[in-house]
C-alpha positions, 0 to 999 in steps of 0.5 A: 151352241146350247139351244134347250129352250122351247124358244129358238134362236134365228139362224141365217142360211147362206145358200144365196151368197153362192149359187141361184136359190129361192122363189124370187131369184134376183141375182147373185150378191156382190162382195160388198152386198155379202160384207154388208149381210153378214155385218148385219147378222153379227150386229142383230146377233144372229151367229149361227150360220148354215151353208154346204159344199153344194152352195157354190161359193157360199163356204168361200165366201163366209171363210173370207169374211170370217178370217178377216174378223178380229178373234173374238168375233170370229169365234162367236160365229157357229158354223154348220155345213153339209156334205153328200150334195153335189152342184156345178156351176151353171146347173139348174139342179144339184145332186147326191153323191154319197160315196166315201171318195165324194164325201171325203173330197167334199169335206176336204174343200170344206175345211180348206175354205172354212176357219172351223166347222163346228157342225157337219151334216149329211146332205139329202140324207134318205134312210138307205143313205144313212145306213151306207158303209160310206157314210159311216167311213166318211163321218168317221173321216170327219172325226179325225179331222177334228169335227165333233158335232154331226147332223143329218139334213133330211126331208122325209119321215123314215130318214128322220127316224133313222137319223134319231135311232143311229146314235150318230148325230145330235142335230136334226135339219129338215123343213116345216113351214105352214105350207108343208108341216108333215115332218112336225111329228119327226120335230117331236120325236127327235126332241124327246130323244134329245136331239137339236132341231134346225128347222130350215125353209120356214117360207117354203123358198119364198112361196109363202111370202111372194105371190105368183107374180113375186110380189111381197105378201107383206109383213102380216104374211111374214109374221104369221109365217114365223108364229107358225114354225116358232109355235112348234116350241122346239128350241133349236134354230130357225134358219131364214135364207136371204142375201138382202141385209134389209130382209134380214133385218126385217126377219130378224124384227119379226122373229123376235115379235113371233118369240116373244109369247114363248119368252113369257 
């Protein structure tokens, strides 16, 4: 997926179809709703789909959906997944496990669930994680499994720096939004080094767009949040995480409006 322009692509983060997530969790979507969501994504031209081994049933649901598509449609979707984070059904939080055996088992499960993995991230990557021999072995194992593109999903500047300097990764995923722009310099540095950027949490898991009582602050708030992220002019991909087809359609419309100033 070429993303060299300063205008980013809109991507879909799919944690919400696999496990409880977000500021305003409304329950696990039904199979019908997942079908409608992914149908809407294809209709809107949103073909960068981001999941992870720790996203509950997300990979399985994506895989089932993709395998039912005609070949041309299935091959139009770019699937990004991650390993290194663990989650058990019913647990409130996930936890990191970057041992080689845990990473290998995680990747084997992902390969069985998804028809193809285009991009594999080291999840919850800290600086020391990316220097870990077990992680390096797991990346080599992934190469032997046919995966050719790798990224690091980070939340800290020092981890982003190690990822940039390692030569192992061509993608960097990190949070950036109006309430937390601390990784802005890391985005700039990564672009200079030729890495592709994936920005997640543009709405800060909903805290930017919902008030403390769970009420939506409205379209203008969503648009302003997207304009802030798009204004970074880093190209790459901006992920919106939703399990709601109407919300995805609205986000796609607002994202197009937010991006128009860059496209001129």
